[in-house]
C-alpha positions as CSV (number, residue, x, y, z in Angstrom):
1,X,2.7,-2.1,18.9
2,X,2.6,-6.1,19.2
3,X,5.3,-8.0,21.1
4,X,7.7,-10.0,19.2
5,X,6.6,-13.4,18.1
6,X,3.1,-12.4,18.2
7,X,0.8,-13.0,15.0
8,X,-1.9,-10.5,13.3
9,X,-4.3,-11.3,10.7
10,X,-4.7,-9.9,7.4
11,X,-7.6,-8.8,5.5
12,X,-8.2,-12.1,3.8
13,X,-8.3,-13.5,7.7
14,X,-5.2,-15.7,7.4
15,X,-2.9,-15.3,10.2
16,X,0.5,-13.8,9.5
17,X,3.5,-14.3,11.9
18,X,5.1,-10.7,12.9
19,X,8.8,-12.8,13.2
20,X,11.1,-11.9,10.5
21,X,11.2,-14.6,7.7
22,X,13.7,-17.0,7.3
23,X,16.1,-16.9,4.2
24,X,16.6,-20.1,2.6
25,X,19.3,-21.2,0.3
26,X,18.4,-22.4,-3.5
27,X,19.2,-25.9,-1.9
28,X,17.3,-25.1,0.9
29,X,14.6,-24.0,-1.0
30,X,14.3,-26.8,-3.4
31,X,14.2,-29.5,-0.7
32,X,11.4,-27.7,1.3
33,X,9.6,-27.9,-2.4
34,X,10.7,-31.7,-2.9
35,X,12.4,-30.5,-6.2
36,X,15.9,-30.0,-7.8
37,X,17.9,-27.0,-7.4
38,X,17.7,-26.6,-10.9
39,X,14.0,-25.8,-10.9
40,X,14.5,-23.1,-8.2
41,X,17.2,-21.6,-10.4
42,X,15.0,-21.6,-13.0
43,X,12.0,-19.6,-11.5
44,X,14.7,-17.6,-10.2
45,X,16.1,-16.8,-13.7
46,X,12.7,-16.5,-15.1
47,X,11.6,-14.2,-11.9
48,X,8.7,-16.3,-11.1
49,X,9.8,-16.4,-7.5
50,X,10.2,-13.7,-5.6
51,X,14.0,-14.0,-4.1
52,X,16.8,-11.7,-2.4
53,X,20.5,-10.9,-3.2
54,X,22.6,-10.9,-0.2
55,X,25.7,-9.7,-2.3
56,X,26.4,-12.4,-4.9
57,X,23.8,-14.9,-2.7
58,X,20.4,-15.6,-3.8
59,X,18.1,-16.5,-0.7
60,X,14.2,-17.0,-0.9
61,X,12.0,-16.4,2.1
62,X,9.9,-19.0,3.7
63,X,6.9,-16.8,3.2
64,X,7.7,-16.9,-0.5
65,X,7.9,-20.2,-0.5
66,X,4.5,-20.9,1.3
67,X,2.6,-18.2,-1.3
68,X,4.3,-19.8,-4.2
69,X,2.5,-23.1,-2.7
70,X,-0.3,-21.6,-2.1
71,X,-1.2,-20.0,-5.3
72,X,-0.4,-23.2,-7.1
73,X,-2.3,-25.4,-5.0
74,X,-5.5,-26.9,-7.2
75,X,-8.6,-27.8,-5.1
76,X,-10.6,-30.9,-6.1
77,X,-13.8,-30.7,-7.8
78,X,-16.5,-32.7,-6.2
79,X,-19.1,-33.8,-8.8
80,X,-22.2,-34.8,-7.6
81,X,-23.5,-38.4,-9.0
82,X,-26.8,-38.6,-9.8
83,X,-28.3,-42.0,-7.4
84,X,-29.9,-43.2,-10.3
85,X,-26.7,-43.2,-12.4
86,X,-25.7,-46.2,-14.5
87,X,-23.6,-48.6,-13.1
88,X,-20.0,-49.5,-14.3
């Protein structure tokens, strides 16, 4: 059994912490993403992001935000330019 605070690797090779996730308020999540609270509430309402209900409160785990960002990160496309292309 891993000790508390240790980390493990997933099948994809990403390192995952075994520490419990911190639950963020809507305001905290919006600040982390650099958006307004309204955007986060819309994601929740449309069920486009996972969230936790704690009584009447809505919380979002830090790992959910990381996953949300990772899934929507667009990698740059490196175009290979011909050495003999036309000059601009």
